[in-house]
NUGU-595137 format. One record per residue: residue number from 1; z, x, y of N, C-alpha, C, O, CB in turn. Coordinates in nm, 2 decimals. Atoms other than C-alpha are relative to their C-alpha. Glycine has a CB too. Layout:
N
- NUM; Z; X; Y; Z; X; Y; Z; X; Y; Z; X; Y; Z; X; Y .
...
This chain:
122
- 1; -0.03; 0.05; 0.05; 8.12; -0.63; 0.02; -0.03; -0.12; 0.05; -0.12; -0.17; -0.02; 0.09; 0.04; -0.02 .
- 2; 0.05; 0.12; -0.08; 8.07; -0.93; 0.23; -0.13; -0.04; 0.02; -0.17; -0.16; 0.03; 0.04; 0.00; 0.11 .
- 3; 0.09; 0.03; -0.06; 7.79; -0.91; 0.32; -0.16; -0.01; -0.16; -0.27; -0.07; -0.15; 0.00; 0.13; 0.15 .
- 4; 0.00; 0.02; 0.14; 7.68; -0.88; -0.08; 0.02; -0.12; -0.04; -0.06; -0.19; -0.11; 0.09; 0.08; -0.06 .
- 5; 0.00; 0.12; 0.06; 7.82; -1.16; -0.13; -0.06; -0.15; 0.08; -0.09; -0.25; 0.02; 0.15; -0.02; -0.05 .
- 6; 0.10; 0.10; -0.08; 7.65; -1.42; 0.14; -0.12; 0.01; -0.11; -0.16; -0.08; -0.18; -0.06; 0.06; 0.18 .
- 7; 0.20; -0.04; 0.06; 7.30; -1.25; -0.02; 0.03; -0.10; -0.18; -0.03; -0.19; -0.22; -0.06; 0.29; -0.03 .
- 8; -0.04; 0.02; 0.12; 7.44; -1.33; -0.37; -0.05; -0.17; 0.00; -0.15; -0.22; -0.05; 0.15; 0.04; -0.02 .
- 9; -0.02; 0.10; 0.00; 7.55; -1.69; -0.27; -0.13; -0.07; 0.02; -0.18; -0.16; -0.05; 0.09; -0.02; 0.07 .
- 10; 0.15; 0.08; -0.05; 7.21; -1.79; -0.09; -0.10; 0.00; -0.09; -0.17; -0.10; -0.10; -0.08; 0.06; 0.12 .
- 11; 0.15; 0.00; 0.02; 6.94; -1.64; -0.30; 0.08; -0.04; -0.18; 0.01; -0.13; -0.24; -0.12; 0.20; 0.06 .
- 12; -0.05; 0.05; 0.13; 7.16; -1.68; -0.68; -0.03; 0.17; -0.06; -0.10; 0.26; -0.02; -0.10; -0.17; -0.09 .
- 13; 0.02; -0.08; 0.15; 7.18; -1.45; -0.97; -0.11; 0.02; -0.07; -0.12; 0.13; -0.13; 0.06; -0.04; -0.09 .
- 14; 0.12; 0.06; 0.10; 6.86; -1.57; -1.14; -0.08; 0.12; 0.01; -0.04; 0.19; 0.11; -0.10; -0.16; 0.05 .
- 15; 0.07; -0.02; -0.03; 6.60; -1.36; -1.17; -0.11; -0.08; 0.02; -0.16; -0.17; -0.04; 0.01; 0.07; -0.03 .
- 16; 0.12; 0.13; -0.06; 6.30; -1.47; -0.94; -0.16; 0.03; -0.07; -0.26; -0.01; -0.04; -0.03; 0.03; 0.22 .
- 17; 0.17; -0.06; 0.06; 5.99; -1.31; -1.15; 0.00; -0.11; -0.11; 0.10; -0.14; -0.19; -0.01; 0.21; -0.08 .
- 18; 0.01; 0.07; 0.17; 5.88; -1.54; -1.43; -0.18; 0.02; -0.04; -0.28; 0.05; 0.02; 0.05; -0.23; -0.01 .
- 19; 0.17; -0.06; 0.08; 5.56; -1.48; -1.64; -0.04; -0.18; -0.03; 0.04; -0.27; -0.06; 0.01; 0.15; -0.23 .
- 20; 0.08; 0.14; 0.07; 5.33; -1.82; -1.73; 0.02; 0.03; -0.18; 0.04; 0.13; -0.25; -0.21; -0.02; 0.06 .
- 21; -0.08; 0.02; 0.09; 5.41; -1.96; -2.00; -0.17; 0.02; -0.09; -0.28; -0.02; -0.07; 0.11; -0.15; 0.01 .
- 22; 0.20; -0.04; 0.12; 5.12; -1.79; -2.36; -0.06; 0.13; 0.08; -0.16; 0.18; 0.03; -0.18; -0.17; 0.02 .
- 23; 0.10; -0.10; -0.02; 5.02; -1.49; -2.11; 0.04; 0.10; -0.08; -0.04; 0.19; -0.06; -0.01; 0.04; 0.14 .
- 24; -0.02; -0.13; 0.09; 5.12; -1.25; -2.33; -0.03; -0.03; -0.18; 0.00; 0.04; -0.28; 0.20; 0.06; 0.04 .
- 25; 0.04; 0.04; 0.18; 4.98; -1.45; -2.70; -0.13; 0.07; 0.03; -0.14; 0.15; -0.07; -0.02; -0.20; -0.07 .
- 26; 0.11; -0.05; 0.02; 4.60; -1.30; -2.60; -0.06; 0.10; 0.06; -0.18; 0.12; 0.09; -0.06; -0.08; 0.01 .
- 27; 0.00; -0.02; -0.11; 4.69; -1.08; -2.39; -0.12; 0.19; -0.02; -0.20; 0.26; 0.04; 0.19; -0.02; 0.06 .
- 28; 0.08; -0.17; 0.05; 4.53; -0.72; -2.54; -0.22; -0.10; -0.05; -0.31; -0.03; -0.08; 0.16; 0.12; -0.27 .
- 29; 0.14; 0.09; -0.02; 4.17; -1.01; -2.58; -0.04; 0.06; 0.08; -0.09; 0.17; 0.09; -0.02; -0.14; 0.03 .
- 30; 0.03; 0.00; -0.13; 4.16; -1.08; -2.24; -0.07; 0.15; 0.03; -0.19; 0.18; 0.02; 0.14; -0.04; 0.07 .
- 31; 0.06; -0.14; 0.04; 4.16; -0.72; -2.21; -0.10; 0.06; 0.04; -0.14; 0.11; 0.14; -0.04; 0.01; -0.11 .
- 32; 0.09; -0.08; 0.01; 3.94; -0.63; -2.41; -0.15; -0.03; 0.04; -0.23; 0.06; 0.03; 0.02; 0.04; -0.12 .
- 33; 0.09; 0.04; -0.02; 3.65; -0.82; -2.32; -0.01; 0.02; 0.17; -0.11; -0.02; 0.21; 0.00; -0.13; -0.07 .
- 34; 0.01; -0.05; -0.12; 3.69; -0.71; -1.97; -0.02; 0.12; 0.02; -0.04; 0.16; 0.14; 0.09; -0.01; 0.06 .
- 35; -0.01; -0.14; -0.03; 3.66; -0.36; -2.01; -0.16; 0.00; -0.04; -0.21; -0.09; -0.11; 0.12; 0.11; -0.11 .
- 36; 0.14; -0.04; 0.01; 3.29; -0.23; -2.00; -0.06; 0.06; -0.16; 0.05; 0.12; -0.19; -0.03; 0.12; 0.13 .
- 37; 0.09; -0.05; 0.08; 3.08; -0.11; -2.31; 0.03; 0.16; 0.00; 0.03; 0.23; 0.10; -0.12; -0.05; 0.05 .
- 38; 0.00; -0.16; -0.04; 3.14; 0.25; -2.40; -0.08; 0.07; -0.01; -0.15; 0.06; -0.12; 0.07; 0.06; -0.05 .
- 39; 0.11; -0.07; 0.03; 2.90; 0.51; -2.34; -0.02; 0.08; -0.10; 0.09; 0.14; -0.11; -0.04; 0.05; 0.09 .
- 40; 0.04; -0.11; 0.10; 2.76; 0.74; -2.62; 0.04; 0.12; 0.08; -0.05; 0.17; 0.14; -0.17; 0.00; -0.05 .
- 41; 0.00; -0.16; -0.06; 2.92; 1.08; -2.46; -0.01; 0.12; -0.10; 0.08; 0.20; -0.12; 0.15; 0.02; 0.07 .
- 42; -0.02; -0.12; 0.12; 2.79; 1.34; -2.75; -0.06; 0.11; 0.15; -0.10; 0.08; 0.26; -0.15; -0.02; -0.21 .
- 43; 0.04; -0.09; -0.05; 2.72; 1.65; -2.62; -0.13; 0.03; -0.01; -0.18; 0.02; -0.12; 0.06; 0.07; -0.02 .
- 44; 0.09; -0.07; 0.07; 2.41; 1.79; -2.60; -0.03; 0.14; 0.04; -0.03; 0.18; 0.16; -0.10; -0.07; 0.01 .
- 45; 0.01; -0.14; -0.01; 2.34; 2.14; -2.64; -0.14; -0.02; 0.12; -0.23; -0.10; 0.12; -0.04; 0.09; -0.17 .
- 46; 0.17; -0.04; -0.09; 2.08; 2.29; -2.32; -0.09; 0.07; -0.06; -0.05; 0.17; -0.13; 0.00; 0.09; 0.14 .
- 47; 0.13; -0.08; 0.03; 1.77; 2.43; -2.41; 0.02; 0.20; 0.03; 0.02; 0.25; 0.14; -0.13; -0.08; 0.12 .
- 48; 0.00; -0.18; -0.09; 1.79; 2.83; -2.35; -0.10; 0.03; -0.07; -0.12; 0.03; -0.19; 0.14; 0.13; -0.02 .
- 49; 0.11; -0.09; -0.01; 1.50; 2.98; -2.31; 0.00; 0.18; 0.02; 0.08; 0.26; 0.07; -0.06; -0.06; 0.11 .
- 50; -0.05; -0.19; -0.03; 1.45; 3.37; -2.31; 0.02; 0.05; 0.12; 0.11; 0.13; 0.15; -0.11; 0.11; -0.05 .
- 51; -0.06; 0.00; -0.18; 1.39; 3.36; -1.90; 0.16; 0.02; 0.01; 0.20; 0.12; 0.07; -0.03; -0.17; 0.09 .
- 52; -0.12; 0.06; -0.05; 1.77; 3.19; -1.89; 0.09; 0.16; -0.08; 0.20; 0.21; -0.05; 0.04; -0.21; -0.06 .
- 53; -0.13; -0.13; 0.10; 1.91; 3.52; -2.16; -0.07; 0.10; 0.12; 0.02; 0.15; 0.18; -0.05; 0.08; -0.26 .
- 54; 0.06; -0.20; -0.02; 1.72; 3.84; -1.99; 0.00; -0.05; 0.17; -0.08; 0.02; 0.22; -0.24; 0.08; -0.10 .
- 55; -0.02; 0.04; -0.16; 1.79; 3.66; -1.57; 0.13; 0.10; 0.01; 0.10; 0.21; 0.05; 0.03; -0.20; 0.03 .
- 56; -0.10; -0.06; -0.04; 2.15; 3.79; -1.53; -0.06; 0.20; -0.02; -0.05; 0.29; 0.05; 0.15; -0.07; -0.11 .
- 57; 0.00; -0.17; -0.01; 2.03; 4.15; -1.67; -0.11; 0.06; 0.05; -0.13; 0.17; 0.01; 0.02; 0.06; -0.12 .
- 58; 0.13; -0.02; -0.05; 1.69; 4.17; -1.47; 0.09; 0.03; 0.14; 0.09; 0.15; 0.18; -0.14; -0.12; -0.01 .
- 59; -0.04; 0.04; -0.14; 1.90; 4.08; -1.14; 0.12; 0.07; -0.02; 0.05; 0.14; -0.10; 0.03; -0.16; 0.04 .
- 60; -0.04; -0.10; 0.08; 2.15; 4.30; -1.24; -0.01; 0.17; 0.00; 0.06; 0.26; 0.05; -0.04; -0.04; -0.09 .
- 61; 0.08; -0.10; -0.04; 1.90; 4.54; -1.28; -0.06; 0.07; 0.10; -0.09; 0.19; 0.12; -0.05; 0.00; -0.04 .
- 62; 0.04; -0.01; -0.13; 1.77; 4.51; -0.97; 0.09; 0.06; 0.09; 0.04; 0.15; 0.16; -0.04; -0.11; 0.05 .
- 63; -0.14; 0.00; -0.07; 2.12; 4.53; -0.80; -0.01; 0.15; -0.01; -0.06; 0.21; 0.09; 0.14; -0.08; -0.06 .
- 64; 0.02; -0.08; 0.05; 2.15; 4.84; -0.98; -0.11; 0.15; 0.16; -0.09; 0.23; 0.24; -0.07; -0.08; -0.15 .
- 65; 0.06; -0.09; -0.09; 1.83; 4.97; -0.84; 0.00; 0.02; 0.19; -0.01; 0.09; 0.29; -0.13; -0.04; -0.05 .
- 66; 0.00; 0.00; -0.18; 1.86; 4.91; -0.49; 0.05; 0.09; 0.04; 0.00; 0.19; 0.09; 0.07; -0.09; 0.09 .
- 67; -0.10; -0.17; -0.01; 2.17; 5.13; -0.46; -0.04; 0.10; -0.02; -0.03; 0.18; 0.07; 0.10; 0.02; -0.09 .
- 68; 0.02; -0.11; -0.01; 2.02; 5.38; -0.61; -0.08; 0.07; 0.07; -0.06; 0.18; 0.12; -0.02; 0.01; -0.08 .
- 69; 0.11; -0.04; -0.14; 1.69; 5.38; -0.38; 0.08; 0.02; 0.14; 0.05; 0.10; 0.23; -0.10; -0.14; 0.05 .
- 70; -0.05; -0.05; -0.17; 1.93; 5.34; -0.09; 0.06; 0.13; 0.01; 0.05; 0.21; 0.10; 0.12; -0.10; 0.08 .
- 71; -0.06; -0.19; -0.03; 2.11; 5.65; -0.17; -0.05; 0.11; -0.01; -0.01; 0.22; 0.02; 0.10; 0.05; -0.06 .
- 72; 0.09; -0.12; 0.01; 1.85; 5.85; -0.27; -0.04; 0.05; 0.21; -0.05; 0.14; 0.29; -0.18; -0.06; -0.12 .
- 73; 0.14; -0.04; -0.17; 1.64; 5.77; 0.10; 0.17; 0.07; 0.08; 0.16; 0.16; 0.15; -0.12; -0.24; 0.13 .
- 74; -0.07; -0.08; -0.06; 2.02; 5.84; 0.21; 0.02; 0.12; 0.06; 0.03; 0.16; 0.17; 0.04; 0.00; -0.04 .
- 75; -0.02; -0.12; -0.01; 2.08; 6.12; 0.12; -0.17; 0.09; 0.03; -0.17; 0.17; 0.12; 0.09; 0.03; -0.13 .
- 76; 0.13; -0.08; -0.09; 1.69; 6.28; 0.20; 0.00; -0.02; 0.13; -0.04; 0.06; 0.21; -0.16; -0.03; -0.04 .
- 77; -0.02; -0.05; -0.16; 1.76; 6.20; 0.52; 0.12; 0.06; 0.05; 0.15; 0.07; 0.17; -0.02; -0.12; 0.09 .
- 78; -0.14; -0.07; -0.05; 2.08; 6.35; 0.56; -0.09; 0.17; -0.06; -0.08; 0.26; 0.02; 0.20; -0.07; -0.11 .
- 79; 0.03; -0.17; 0.03; 1.93; 6.70; 0.39; -0.14; 0.02; 0.07; -0.19; 0.13; 0.04; -0.01; 0.05; -0.17 .
- 80; 0.10; -0.03; -0.06; 1.63; 6.66; 0.60; -0.01; 0.01; 0.17; -0.09; 0.06; 0.24; -0.07; -0.09; -0.04 .
- 81; -0.09; -0.01; -0.07; 1.80; 6.64; 0.86; 0.08; 0.15; 0.06; 0.10; 0.18; 0.17; 0.07; -0.07; -0.06 .
- 82; -0.11; -0.11; 0.01; 2.02; 6.95; 0.81; -0.12; 0.06; 0.00; -0.14; 0.09; 0.12; 0.12; 0.03; -0.12 .
- 83; 0.10; -0.09; 0.04; 1.67; 7.16; 0.67; -0.07; 0.05; 0.13; -0.10; 0.17; 0.15; -0.10; -0.07; -0.09 .
- 84; 0.10; -0.06; -0.12; 1.49; 7.13; 1.01; 0.10; 0.02; 0.09; 0.07; 0.11; 0.17; -0.13; -0.10; 0.08 .
- 85; -0.09; -0.11; -0.09; 1.80; 7.22; 1.21; 0.01; 0.14; -0.07; 0.00; 0.23; 0.02; 0.17; -0.05; 0.00 .
- 86; -0.02; -0.14; 0.00; 1.83; 7.55; 1.00; -0.12; 0.06; -0.01; -0.11; 0.18; -0.02; 0.10; 0.05; -0.10 .
- 87; 0.10; -0.09; -0.05; 1.49; 7.66; 1.03; -0.05; -0.07; 0.15; -0.18; -0.07; 0.15; -0.14; 0.02; -0.12 .
- 88; -0.10; -0.03; -0.14; 1.56; 7.58; 1.40; 0.04; 0.06; 0.05; 0.00; 0.08; 0.16; 0.08; -0.02; 0.03 .
- 89; -0.02; -0.14; -0.04; 1.74; 7.84; 1.44; 0.03; 0.07; -0.07; 0.12; 0.15; -0.07; 0.07; 0.02; 0.07 .
- 90; 0.01; -0.22; 0.03; 1.66; 8.11; 1.24; -0.11; -0.02; 0.08; -0.13; 0.09; 0.13; -0.04; 0.12; -0.22 .
- 91; 0.12; -0.03; -0.09; 1.33; 8.04; 1.46; 0.06; 0.09; 0.12; 0.01; 0.19; 0.15; -0.07; -0.13; 0.05 .
- 92; -0.03; -0.05; -0.09; 1.55; 8.11; 1.76; 0.09; 0.10; 0.03; 0.11; 0.15; 0.14; 0.01; -0.07; 0.05 .
- 93; -0.09; -0.10; -0.07; 1.80; 8.34; 1.73; -0.05; 0.12; -0.14; -0.07; 0.10; -0.26; 0.20; -0.07; 0.02 .
- 94; 0.10; -0.19; 0.06; 1.66; 8.73; 1.59; 0.14; 0.06; 0.00; 0.21; 0.07; 0.10; -0.13; 0.13; 0.15 .
- 95; -0.10; -0.06; 0.01; 1.94; 8.91; 1.44; -0.06; 0.16; -0.02; -0.18; 0.18; -0.05; 0.09; -0.07; -0.12 .
- 96; 0.03; -0.17; -0.03; 1.92; 9.32; 1.46; 0.09; 0.02; -0.09; 0.19; -0.03; -0.12; 0.03; 0.09; 0.16 .
- 97; -0.10; -0.15; 0.12; 1.98; 9.62; 1.19; 0.14; -0.04; 0.10; 0.22; -0.12; 0.05; -0.07; 0.28; 0.03 .
- 98; -0.08; 0.01; -0.03; 2.24; 9.62; 1.46; 0.09; 0.02; 0.03; 0.17; 0.10; 0.08; 0.00; 0.00; -0.01 .
- 99; -0.08; 0.11; 0.05; 2.39; 9.39; 1.41; 0.10; -0.08; -0.04; 0.21; -0.14; -0.01; -0.02; -0.01; -0.03 .
- 100; -0.06; 0.02; 0.18; 2.44; 9.32; 1.04; 0.10; 0.10; 0.00; 0.21; 0.09; -0.06; -0.12; 0.03; -0.14 .
- 101; -0.09; -0.16; 0.05; 2.57; 9.72; 1.06; 0.17; -0.03; 0.10; 0.28; -0.01; 0.06; -0.12; 0.21; 0.07 .
- 102; -0.13; 0.06; -0.04; 2.84; 9.58; 1.34; 0.09; -0.12; -0.08; 0.21; -0.11; -0.11; -0.03; -0.04; 0.12 .
- 103; -0.08; 0.07; 0.09; 2.92; 9.29; 1.15; 0.07; 0.06; -0.16; 0.18; 0.03; -0.22; -0.10; -0.09; -0.01 .
- 104; -0.01; -0.06; 0.14; 2.94; 9.48; 0.83; 0.15; 0.14; 0.01; 0.22; 0.20; -0.07; -0.20; 0.08; -0.04 .
- 105; -0.11; -0.13; -0.05; 3.19; 9.74; 1.01; 0.18; -0.12; 0.03; 0.30; -0.11; 0.03; -0.09; 0.11; 0.23 .
- 106; -0.11; 0.06; -0.07; 3.41; 9.49; 1.12; 0.07; -0.10; -0.10; 0.19; -0.13; -0.09; -0.05; -0.08; 0.13 .
- 107; -0.02; 0.06; 0.11; 3.40; 9.28; 0.79; 0.13; 0.05; -0.11; 0.22; 0.00; -0.18; -0.14; 0.01; -0.07 .
- 108; -0.15; -0.04; 0.06; 3.65; 9.50; 0.64; -0.05; 0.04; -0.19; 0.02; 0.09; -0.28; 0.13; -0.18; 0.02 .
- 109; 0.09; 0.04; 0.16; 3.38; 9.45; 0.27; -0.05; 0.21; -0.03; -0.11; 0.29; 0.04; -0.23; -0.18; 0.05 .
- 110; 0.07; -0.13; 0.05; 3.33; 9.78; 0.05; -0.10; -0.04; -0.06; -0.12; -0.16; -0.06; 0.08; 0.10; -0.10 .
- 111; 0.15; -0.05; 0.06; 3.02; 9.85; -0.13; 0.01; -0.17; -0.14; -0.04; -0.27; -0.17; 0.00; 0.23; -0.11 .
- 112; -0.02; 0.12; 0.12; 3.12; 9.61; -0.42; 0.03; -0.18; 0.05; -0.01; -0.28; 0.00; 0.16; 0.05; -0.11 .
- 113; -0.07; 0.11; -0.12; 3.26; 9.33; -0.21; -0.12; -0.03; 0.04; -0.15; -0.14; -0.02; 0.09; 0.05; 0.13 .
- 114; 0.12; -0.01; -0.06; 2.94; 9.36; -0.03; -0.10; -0.09; -0.13; -0.11; -0.21; -0.12; -0.04; 0.18; 0.04 .
- 115; 0.07; 0.02; 0.07; 2.71; 9.34; -0.35; 0.05; -0.12; -0.15; 0.00; -0.14; -0.25; -0.04; 0.15; -0.03 .
- 116; -0.07; 0.07; 0.07; 2.94; 9.10; -0.51; -0.09; -0.15; 0.11; -0.19; -0.22; 0.09; 0.20; 0.05; 0.00 .
- 117; 0.03; 0.13; -0.14; 2.89; 8.83; -0.19; -0.14; -0.04; -0.01; -0.16; -0.16; 0.00; 0.01; 0.07; 0.18 .
- 118; 0.12; 0.03; -0.02; 2.51; 8.88; -0.22; -0.02; -0.04; -0.07; -0.07; -0.14; -0.04; -0.07; 0.05; 0.02 .
- 119; 0.01; -0.01; 0.10; 2.47; 8.87; -0.57; 0.01; -0.21; -0.01; -0.06; -0.31; -0.05; 0.13; 0.13; -0.05 .
- 120; -0.05; 0.23; 0.03; 2.68; 8.48; -0.54; -0.09; -0.13; 0.06; -0.12; -0.25; 0.03; 0.18; -0.05; 0.10 .
- 121; 0.09; 0.14; -0.13; 2.46; 8.33; -0.26; -0.11; -0.02; -0.04; -0.16; -0.13; -0.01; -0.04; 0.04; 0.18 .
- 122; 0.15; 0.03; 0.06; 2.13; 8.38; -0.46; 0.03; -0.11; -0.08; -0.06; -0.16; -0.14; -0.07; 0.12; -0.09 .
């Protein structure tokens, strides 16, 4: 409390801020004079051409076509690789009738089951 009393004694209780006489009388007019002129900011609708409307659809179509082409190429590469392996394996190995008879004896299939298996394979 002693410090506050000392400050009040030195500086006083009055408001140190003052405004010049007549400052707020023409305040609005002075501010309006200092502002720049307002620009006309009306929204202008952009000119839309047919190309601008078709372009997104065309790009999307191109992307899907590229994806489908890529998938088709990958499928063809994998299927041609498998078929060449199958052709090579049949050329290298010959199965005799005796081997087939031995396989059938050990497979424990009756004639009807064998018939079903062979007809489903084709």
